[in-house]
Structures are given as C-alpha cells and as structure tokens.
C-alpha positions, 0 to 999 in steps of 0.5 A: 325948614324943610326935611329931606331923606338922604336918598332925596338929597343924593338924588338931587346931586345925581341930577345936578351931576347929569345936568352939569355933564349935559351942559358940557362942564369940566368932568371934575365938577361932574365927578364932585357932585357924583361923589357927594351924592354917593356919600350922602346916599350911603350915610349911616346917619340922617343928613338932617341930623348932620345939617342941624349939628353943622357937620355937613362937611364931615361927609366925604366929598362935601365941601363948603360949596356943596354944604352951602347948597344943602343948607339952603335946601334944608332952610328954604326947601329950594336950591337956587343953583339947581333952579338956575341949572334947570332953567338952562338945561331941561331936567327931562334930559336926565331921562334921555341919559337912561337910554343905552348908548346915550351919554351927556354929549349925545344928549346935548347934541340932540337937544341943541341941534334938534330940540329933543328934550324927552325920551319920546322926542328922541324916539320920534326923531330916531323913527323919522331918521332925523338923528343920523344927520347929527354930528357924531351920529349915523344910521348905526347909532340911530338904530342903536338908540332906537333899540335902547329906547325899546329896551328902556321902555320894556324894562319899565313895563316889566316893573324893573 
C-alpha cells in the first residue's frame, strides 16, 4: 500500500490532463481531470484518509473512474492509465507546455512533425528556424516561442 499527499495525487491528475490535451482528446475529458486535480489539491483532509474510508467520490469532480485510478495508485503505487498514457505521449511534453505561447495543439504538432519532446529540443529547433515550417507556425510564432523559452529558463535561474 502506497502513501501519497494530496499535492502528489493532484499533480498526477494535472499531468494526466496535460497529456490527454496534447493527445488531442475532447476538452471535457481534459477539464474533468483538471477539476479533480483542483479539488484534490485543495482538500482540507488527507486523500489517504478519504481513500481508506471509501469516500473518494465525495470529492468534487471525482467520479467512479477517477476514484478507481486513485484506488489503484494507493493499492499498488502505480496507475495503469497513466503508464499507458506516458507510453503514448512523452511526459516531457508537459514541460513544453510551460513555454509561453505553446499550448497542447502546438506541442502536439512539434512532437508529431519534428519529434520535439523537450524544451531543449524546441529551443534547438527554433534557433535553427525549423518551427516556421510547421502548420500553424511562422517566423513570428517561432520568435515568440524562442523568447518564451528564454523567459522560462530565466525564471528558473531566478529561483521562481
């Protein structure tokens, strides 16, 4: 039996929401995972206590399917759904979403057309002028993405 904090479980569902969005799934599914993550992150009780009491579905946004995923996580320390999703979409793409002006659709295009799965990959491609050839991109969006990467990296160095 594994033990997780509310924050750890919420972060897993935030990541699932991002990966599902990059995959191009319907927005309602993305929003459902985000709502569950928001609710879990702001719980005033331990999710472990709720799990042990069999009360996961009392959490707003947590229905049977999400409760089942949490149950598996607490019982086994793994989540089959997350593992399958991570095998389909590189989890490093979630970090690419942190770049200003890069949303799930742009991340998906960069990954599928150019194989870019990390911020470093995107930076190298932008510096080489390879992004502008992608559908929905151009020289302007390439420059914005490069500036966004610089801002993202600068904020990390500043400890933010």
